[in-house]
N, C-alpha and C positions, 0 to 999 in steps of 0.2 A: 722387403726389397729396398735397398738403399738407392736414393736418388743421387746419381753422380754428376748431375748438372749444376748443383750448388756447391761452392767451395766449402770445405770444412775448416774449422778452427784448429783441430788437433788437440792434443793434451795440453793442459795449462802448465806453465813453467815459471820458475822464479828467475831473477836476473842472473844468478850464478849459473843456472842451467843453460840459459841463452848464451852466456859468455863461453861456456864449455863447447856448446854446439858450433859457435862461430869461430872459436879459437882465439879469443881475446880476454881481457879482464872485465870484471863487472863494472869497474870505473869507466872503461872505454864504452861499454854499452850505454851506461847512463849519461855520460858527458858528450859522447860523439854520435852514437847511432840513434838514440831516442830523439834528439833534436833534428836529426836528418830525416825522420819520418818512420823509424822502426815501429810497427804497430804494437800497441800495448793498451792495457786498461789499468787505470789507477783505482784501487778499491775505496778511496776516499781522498779528501783534500791533501792529507799528508800520509796517505796509506801506501802500502807496497805496490810495486808495479807487477802486473800479471801479463805474461806473454803467452801466445798459443803457438805450438810447434809448427803446424802446417802454414799458418799465417806468416810466421817469421821466415820459413823456408821460401815461400812464394815471394816475399819482399826481397830477400837476398838474391833470388834468381832474376827478379825484375831489375835490381840494381846492376847486376852483372851484364844483363842485356843492354841497358842504357849506356854503360861504359864502353861497350864494344861498338857502338854506333859512331 
């Protein structure tokens, strides 16, 4: 039985997949959204960025809610 009280991360995604999900370029994700707090994990000091689908969606929804206030 799955515990629904804990948030899930979702499937791992690359920066291009996140850009497609959001509807922008990979450059915009890296240069604009990551510095604004888009949740990600870096595989090493100069490693690639890894994002998790459910975490990205939650972050986007939170950003929309904040802008509506």
